[in-house]
Each structure stands twice: as C-alpha cells, then as structure tokens.
ChimeraX commands (.cxc) that place a marker at each C-alpha (Angstrom):
marker #1 position 0.18,-0.13,0.12 radius 0.5
marker #1 position 1.10,3.45,-0.71 radius 0.5
marker #1 position -0.31,7.21,-0.60 radius 0.5
marker #1 position -1.30,8.36,-4.05 radius 0.5
marker #1 position -3.01,11.67,-3.55 radius 0.5
marker #1 position -2.83,14.54,-1.10 radius 0.5
marker #1 position -4.88,17.73,-1.53 radius 0.5
marker #1 position -4.06,20.81,0.35 radius 0.5
marker #1 position -6.76,23.50,0.29 radius 0.5
marker #1 position -5.35,26.81,0.30 radius 0.5
marker #1 position -6.36,30.97,0.33 radius 0.5
marker #1 position -3.02,31.58,-1.53 radius 0.5
marker #1 position -2.49,28.44,-4.05 radius 0.5
marker #1 position 0.18,30.25,-6.26 radius 0.5
marker #1 position 2.31,31.67,-3.33 radius 0.5
marker #1 position 1.91,28.00,-1.52 radius 0.5
marker #1 position 3.07,26.10,-4.91 radius 0.5
marker #1 position 6.11,28.61,-5.08 radius 0.5
marker #1 position 6.97,27.92,-1.37 radius 0.5
marker #1 position 7.04,24.32,-1.93 radius 0.5
marker #1 position 9.00,24.44,-5.21 radius 0.5
marker #1 position 11.77,25.82,-3.00 radius 0.5
marker #1 position 11.82,22.39,-1.36 radius 0.5
marker #1 position 12.48,20.70,-4.87 radius 0.5
marker #1 position 9.00,20.02,-5.90 radius 0.5
marker #1 position 7.95,21.10,-9.65 radius 0.5
marker #1 position 4.18,22.01,-9.86 radius 0.5
marker #1 position 1.83,22.03,-12.90 radius 0.5
marker #1 position -1.08,24.32,-13.17 radius 0.5
marker #1 position -4.19,23.27,-14.51 radius 0.5
marker #1 position -7.81,22.14,-14.15 radius 0.5
marker #1 position -10.02,19.23,-14.78 radius 0.5
marker #1 position -13.11,20.00,-17.01 radius 0.5
marker #1 position -14.93,22.52,-14.91 radius 0.5
marker #1 position -13.05,22.25,-11.92 radius 0.5
marker #1 position -10.62,25.02,-10.17 radius 0.5
marker #1 position -7.46,25.58,-11.48 radius 0.5
marker #1 position -4.95,24.14,-9.21 radius 0.5
marker #1 position -1.31,23.02,-8.62 radius 0.5
marker #1 position 0.06,19.52,-9.07 radius 0.5
marker #1 position 3.53,17.57,-8.37 radius 0.5
marker #1 position 4.43,14.42,-7.98 radius 0.5
marker #1 position 6.27,13.23,-5.14 radius 0.5
marker #1 position 7.42,9.83,-5.65 radius 0.5
marker #1 position 4.30,7.76,-6.31 radius 0.5
marker #1 position 1.88,10.56,-4.47 radius 0.5
marker #1 position 0.15,13.42,-6.20 radius 0.5
marker #1 position 0.45,16.67,-4.20 radius 0.5
marker #1 position -2.16,19.14,-5.17 radius 0.5
marker #1 position -2.89,22.51,-3.96 radius 0.5
marker #1 position -6.58,23.62,-4.58 radius 0.5
marker #1 position -8.10,27.14,-3.63 radius 0.5
marker #1 position -10.12,26.97,-0.55 radius 0.5
marker #1 position -13.61,25.04,-1.15 radius 0.5
marker #1 position -16.79,26.89,-1.56 radius 0.5
marker #1 position -17.78,28.01,2.01 radius 0.5
marker #1 position -14.28,27.18,3.46 radius 0.5
marker #1 position -12.96,30.46,5.30 radius 0.5
marker #1 position -10.02,28.84,6.92 radius 0.5
marker #1 position -6.93,26.70,6.07 radius 0.5
marker #1 position -6.33,23.45,7.78 radius 0.5
marker #1 position -3.17,24.20,9.95 radius 0.5
marker #1 position -3.22,20.92,11.78 radius 0.5
marker #1 position -2.01,19.14,8.60 radius 0.5
marker #1 position 1.57,18.23,9.50 radius 0.5
marker #1 position 3.73,16.95,6.29 radius 0.5
marker #1 position 7.04,15.04,6.63 radius 0.5
marker #1 position 9.34,15.28,3.48 radius 0.5
marker #1 position 12.68,14.01,2.52 radius 0.5
marker #1 position 14.55,16.72,0.65 radius 0.5
marker #1 position 17.65,16.49,-1.33 radius 0.5
marker #1 position 20.30,19.31,-0.63 radius 0.5
marker #1 position 19.13,19.44,3.05 radius 0.5
marker #1 position 21.75,21.72,4.11 radius 0.5
marker #1 position 21.23,24.39,1.17 radius 0.5
marker #1 position 17.58,24.22,1.55 radius 0.5
marker #1 position 17.68,25.08,5.15 radius 0.5
marker #1 position 20.27,27.66,4.67 radius 0.5
marker #1 position 17.82,29.40,1.91 radius 0.5
marker #1 position 14.68,29.11,4.24 radius 0.5
marker #1 position 16.56,30.77,6.98 radius 0.5
marker #1 position 17.60,33.61,5.09 radius 0.5
marker #1 position 14.14,34.05,3.63 radius 0.5
marker #1 position 12.84,34.21,7.37 radius 0.5
marker #1 position 10.81,30.89,7.23 radius 0.5
marker #1 position 9.61,30.29,10.81 radius 0.5
marker #1 position 11.41,27.14,12.26 radius 0.5
marker #1 position 9.27,25.27,14.95 radius 0.5
marker #1 position 12.44,23.02,15.45 radius 0.5
marker #1 position 16.00,23.77,14.04 radius 0.5
marker #1 position 17.96,21.25,12.41 radius 0.5
marker #1 position 18.86,18.28,14.71 radius 0.5
marker #1 position 19.77,14.48,14.89 radius 0.5
marker #1 position 16.45,12.48,15.68 radius 0.5
marker #1 position 15.79,8.79,15.92 radius 0.5
marker #1 position 14.64,9.16,12.13 radius 0.5
marker #1 position 17.62,11.21,10.70 radius 0.5
marker #1 position 18.54,14.78,10.52 radius 0.5
marker #1 position 14.98,16.88,10.79 radius 0.5
marker #1 position 14.04,20.30,10.98 radius 0.5
marker #1 position 10.34,21.70,11.31 radius 0.5
marker #1 position 9.24,24.51,9.56 radius 0.5
marker #1 position 5.97,26.38,8.77 radius 0.5
marker #1 position 4.54,26.89,5.21 radius 0.5
marker #1 position 3.18,30.44,4.72 radius 0.5
marker #1 position -0.41,29.13,5.75 radius 0.5
marker #1 position 1.21,27.83,9.06 radius 0.5
marker #1 position 1.14,24.07,8.22 radius 0.5
marker #1 position 4.10,22.23,9.72 radius 0.5
marker #1 position 6.77,20.46,7.77 radius 0.5
marker #1 position 9.17,18.19,8.74 radius 0.5
marker #1 position 11.98,18.25,6.54 radius 0.5
marker #1 position 14.33,15.36,6.38 radius 0.5
marker #1 position 17.62,15.02,5.00 radius 0.5
marker #1 position 17.32,12.56,2.06 radius 0.5
marker #1 position 21.13,12.91,1.07 radius 0.5
marker link #1:1,2 radius 0.2
marker link #1:2,3 radius 0.2
marker link #1:3,4 radius 0.2
marker link #1:4,5 radius 0.2
marker link #1:5,6 radius 0.2
marker link #1:6,7 radius 0.2
marker link #1:7,8 radius 0.2
marker link #1:8,9 radius 0.2
marker link #1:9,10 radius 0.2
marker link #1:10,11 radius 0.2
marker link #1:11,12 radius 0.2
marker link #1:12,13 radius 0.2
marker link #1:13,14 radius 0.2
marker link #1:14,15 radius 0.2
marker link #1:15,16 radius 0.2
marker link #1:16,17 radius 0.2
marker link #1:17,18 radius 0.2
marker link #1:18,19 radius 0.2
marker link #1:19,20 radius 0.2
marker link #1:20,21 radius 0.2
marker link #1:21,22 radius 0.2
marker link #1:22,23 radius 0.2
marker link #1:23,24 radius 0.2
marker link #1:24,25 radius 0.2
marker link #1:25,26 radius 0.2
marker link #1:26,27 radius 0.2
marker link #1:27,28 radius 0.2
marker link #1:28,29 radius 0.2
marker link #1:29,30 radius 0.2
marker link #1:30,31 radius 0.2
marker link #1:31,32 radius 0.2
marker link #1:32,33 radius 0.2
marker link #1:33,34 radius 0.2
marker link #1:34,35 radius 0.2
marker link #1:35,36 radius 0.2
marker link #1:36,37 radius 0.2
marker link #1:37,38 radius 0.2
marker link #1:38,39 radius 0.2
marker link #1:39,40 radius 0.2
marker link #1:40,41 radius 0.2
marker link #1:41,42 radius 0.2
marker link #1:42,43 radius 0.2
marker link #1:43,44 radius 0.2
marker link #1:44,45 radius 0.2
marker link #1:45,46 radius 0.2
marker link #1:46,47 radius 0.2
marker link #1:47,48 radius 0.2
marker link #1:48,49 radius 0.2
marker link #1:49,50 radius 0.2
marker link #1:50,51 radius 0.2
marker link #1:51,52 radius 0.2
marker link #1:52,53 radius 0.2
marker link #1:53,54 radius 0.2
marker link #1:54,55 radius 0.2
marker link #1:55,56 radius 0.2
marker link #1:56,57 radius 0.2
marker link #1:57,58 radius 0.2
marker link #1:58,59 radius 0.2
marker link #1:59,60 radius 0.2
marker link #1:60,61 radius 0.2
marker link #1:61,62 radius 0.2
marker link #1:62,63 radius 0.2
marker link #1:63,64 radius 0.2
marker link #1:64,65 radius 0.2
marker link #1:65,66 radius 0.2
marker link #1:66,67 radius 0.2
marker link #1:67,68 radius 0.2
marker link #1:68,69 radius 0.2
marker link #1:69,70 radius 0.2
marker link #1:70,71 radius 0.2
marker link #1:71,72 radius 0.2
marker link #1:72,73 radius 0.2
marker link #1:73,74 radius 0.2
marker link #1:74,75 radius 0.2
marker link #1:75,76 radius 0.2
marker link #1:76,77 radius 0.2
marker link #1:77,78 radius 0.2
marker link #1:78,79 radius 0.2
marker link #1:79,80 radius 0.2
marker link #1:80,81 radius 0.2
marker link #1:81,82 radius 0.2
marker link #1:82,83 radius 0.2
marker link #1:83,84 radius 0.2
marker link #1:84,85 radius 0.2
marker link #1:85,86 radius 0.2
marker link #1:86,87 radius 0.2
marker link #1:87,88 radius 0.2
marker link #1:88,89 radius 0.2
marker link #1:89,90 radius 0.2
marker link #1:90,91 radius 0.2
marker link #1:91,92 radius 0.2
marker link #1:92,93 radius 0.2
marker link #1:93,94 radius 0.2
marker link #1:94,95 radius 0.2
marker link #1:95,96 radius 0.2
marker link #1:96,97 radius 0.2
marker link #1:97,98 radius 0.2
marker link #1:98,99 radius 0.2
marker link #1:99,100 radius 0.2
marker link #1:100,101 radius 0.2
marker link #1:101,102 radius 0.2
marker link #1:102,103 radius 0.2
marker link #1:103,104 radius 0.2
marker link #1:104,105 radius 0.2
marker link #1:105,106 radius 0.2
marker link #1:106,107 radius 0.2
marker link #1:107,108 radius 0.2
marker link #1:108,109 radius 0.2
marker link #1:109,110 radius 0.2
marker link #1:110,111 radius 0.2
marker link #1:111,112 radius 0.2
marker link #1:112,113 radius 0.2
marker link #1:113,114 radius 0.2
marker link #1:114,115 radius 0.2
marker link #1:115,116 radius 0.2
view
C-alpha cells in the first residue's frame, strides 16, 4: 500500500506552490473539466495538489503536518533561514535522521528530513 493523492486547500495557492517548489517540487498549473485551477506535483508515487479553498471554507487546515525528505538539505535549510521562514525546530539529529520542522506560509508544519 502507498499514498497516491494528497490535496491541500489554500487561500494563496500560487504562493504556496512557489514555497513548496523551494523544497524541490515541480508543480503544473491545470484544471479538470470545469473544476478550479490548481497546482499538482509528483512526489514519488504521491500526487500533491494545492487547490483554492472550497466553497464556504474560510480557514485553512493548519493542523495538517507533512513529512518530506529533501535532497540538498543543508542548502535548502540555509535558503529558508535567509528568507525568514519560521522554524519550529532547527535541524537536529533525531531517531529518524536529521530533521527540521518549519511552517509553510499558511502555518502548516513541515518536517524536513535529509534525504542525502
């Protein structure tokens, strides 16, 4: 079994896609038939999609927490620090490897792991 799809709803989808691209993802901007335009990126077997907020949805889900293993971990961490990204936990060695916890522009927590 593996995860095939994860959809994030956002009040700032374009800005959020740009943020996630800094972590090494490549997004495409498209829509399905009459649905809303959204961003899609493949992460291994998983498709990550960033959609605008649903009709009637006023707030984003900031309780969602994602774990992402990234290449060029140290370079990405330096870039995020220079850009003023909020770190919940600076890079440190854990039982799962080297990890840092940051927040995306809407407050979701992201665990970044050193894939290198």
